[in-house]
C-alpha atoms as one frame of an Amber mdcrd trajectory, in Angstrom:
protein
  -0.190 -13.039  -5.689  -3.842 -12.447  -6.345  -3.628 -12.373 -10.036  -1.909
 -15.819  -9.882  -4.407 -17.309  -7.378  -1.707 -17.576  -4.831  -3.146 -15.144
  -2.193  -4.000 -17.860   0.246  -0.222 -18.653   0.652   0.334 -15.281   2.232
  -2.906 -15.099   4.051  -2.099 -16.257   7.593  -5.741 -16.719   8.343  -6.345
 -19.327   5.645  -6.412 -22.989   6.614  -6.863 -25.817   4.111  -9.655 -27.976
   5.405 -10.074 -30.975   3.027  -7.270 -33.178   1.816  -7.751 -31.798  -1.773
  -7.468 -28.275  -0.416  -4.423 -29.279   1.430  -2.753 -30.828  -1.764  -3.502
 -27.692  -3.807  -2.159 -25.472  -1.092   0.979 -27.503  -0.831   1.609 -26.913
  -4.534   0.912 -23.276  -4.161   3.371 -23.203  -1.347   6.026 -25.051  -3.425
   5.480 -22.719  -6.434   5.491 -19.555  -4.466   8.859 -20.661  -2.505  10.323
 -21.180  -5.875   9.343 -17.782  -7.108  10.718 -16.128  -3.947  13.896 -17.995
  -4.307  14.557 -16.864  -7.866  13.364 -13.339  -7.333  14.379 -12.138  -3.855
  17.942 -10.841  -4.699  19.124  -8.972  -1.678  21.766 -10.518   0.809  19.262
 -10.476   3.828  16.368 -11.525   1.593  18.420 -14.500   0.121  19.348 -15.447
   3.818  15.644 -15.435   5.009  14.802 -17.655   1.920  17.700 -20.008   2.769
  16.423 -20.319   6.266  13.211 -22.006   5.040  14.835 -24.225   2.334  14.155
 -27.391   4.220  10.508 -26.779   4.707  10.001 -24.735   1.536   7.171 -22.931
   3.625   6.412 -20.015   1.427   4.059 -18.507   4.080   6.781 -18.458   6.758
   9.390 -17.204   4.254   6.918 -14.467   3.077   6.031 -13.510   6.620   9.811
 -13.304   7.721  10.686 -11.124   4.427   7.831  -8.850   5.345   8.901  -8.429
   8.893  12.452  -7.788   7.822  11.178  -5.028   5.205   8.921  -3.270   7.801
  11.816  -3.378  10.216  14.527  -2.305   7.967  16.291   1.169   7.907  15.279
   1.520   4.320  11.848   1.140   5.090  11.833   3.691   8.042  13.479   6.197
   5.752  10.919   5.648   2.912   8.108   5.984   5.410   9.518   9.233   6.692
   9.698  10.576   3.183   6.321   9.472   2.324   4.838  10.866   5.544   6.728
  14.312   4.621   4.877  14.293   1.192   1.484  13.451   2.762   1.685  16.160
   5.261   3.360  19.013   3.274   2.711  18.698  -0.402   0.056  20.623  -2.221
  -0.980  21.124  -5.645   1.186  23.053  -7.718   4.230  22.611  -5.365   6.122
  20.996  -8.199   6.442  17.512  -6.705   3.789  16.030  -8.885   3.409  16.844
 -12.599   0.221  16.571 -14.536  -3.459  17.207 -13.692  -5.262  17.625 -10.385
  -6.502  13.989 -10.836  -2.886  12.942 -11.327  -1.854  14.548  -8.074  -4.787
  12.966  -6.131  -4.271   9.640  -7.439  -0.484   9.818  -6.613  -1.148  11.154
  -3.163  -3.597   8.270  -2.323  -0.998   5.729  -3.685   1.634   7.355  -1.266
  -0.998   7.069   1.488  -1.434   3.239   0.568   2.346   2.716   0.421   2.714
   4.317   3.963   0.118   2.033   5.258   1.783  -0.965   3.734   5.215  -0.145
   5.059   3.885   0.475   8.673   1.179  -2.123   8.694  -0.479  -2.241  12.166
   1.935   0.569  13.298   0.546   3.176  11.109  -0.622   6.248  13.060  -2.345
   8.024  10.243  -6.077   7.509  10.581  -8.547   7.840   7.936  -9.851  11.168
   9.317  -6.129  12.310   9.233  -5.845  11.387   5.706  -8.801  13.198   4.819
  -7.560  16.368   6.560  -4.282  16.287   4.761  -5.693  15.476   1.355  -8.167
  18.284   1.782  -5.225  20.590   2.609  -3.110  19.491  -0.227  -6.025  19.889
  -2.926  -7.728  22.865  -1.380  -7.891  26.257  -2.148  -9.796  28.791  -0.080
 -12.451  29.257  -2.837 -13.224  25.489  -2.926 -12.069  24.322   0.522 -15.644
  23.855   1.917 -16.960  21.973  -1.002 -13.815  19.794  -1.221 -13.922  19.029
   2.542 -17.585  17.874   2.100 -16.915  15.699  -0.880 -13.881  14.006   0.744
 -15.359  13.569   4.386 -18.524  12.211   2.830 -16.847   9.382   0.858 -13.515
   8.641   2.607 -14.444   5.159   3.678 -16.574   4.438   0.542 -14.208   5.049
  -2.081 -13.671   8.826  -2.037 -11.241   8.842  -4.984 -13.771   8.407  -7.687
 -16.149  11.109  -5.877 -13.409  13.712  -5.394 -12.116  13.195  -8.749 -15.639
  13.928 -10.418 -16.283  16.947  -8.379 -16.255  19.862 -11.022 -14.099  22.391
  -8.788 -11.271  19.851  -8.853 -11.280  18.437 -12.317 -11.466  21.904 -13.819
  -8.032  22.616 -12.085  -4.697  21.678 -13.229  -1.206  21.305 -11.645
């Protein structure tokens, strides 16, 4: 949505203030609704899209799709699998192939997906993420150094910092 400049359609806080902004926003809504109409393929998804056919309100359609997605059984199962990975995986356990950097980036992506699936209901704080990542990456020899690196940079883009730490980049999965 951001790449196409349509992020305002799904941003529930955005309000078009001028008549020109409202005209552009209406065009973006129409276009986004048409994309949803053509790309949403599940039965429930199509039902949700059809519920908004008269108004063609893409924001309401997207919100309803998102609500359904977050409350679906598939989402719950996916969140459980992701949480199991986040809390039990370790480098070298065979779940992620590649380098240590690959493992860390995959782990962080799973944490992002978990947050997306649960939204405001996510119970995994930044500190808990840090603890689990340090546990997953850590070895007794480098545990203290890794804890310092992750803890110091979690909220300021810790991934580039942890990936550049010599003790991590020299390891491989």
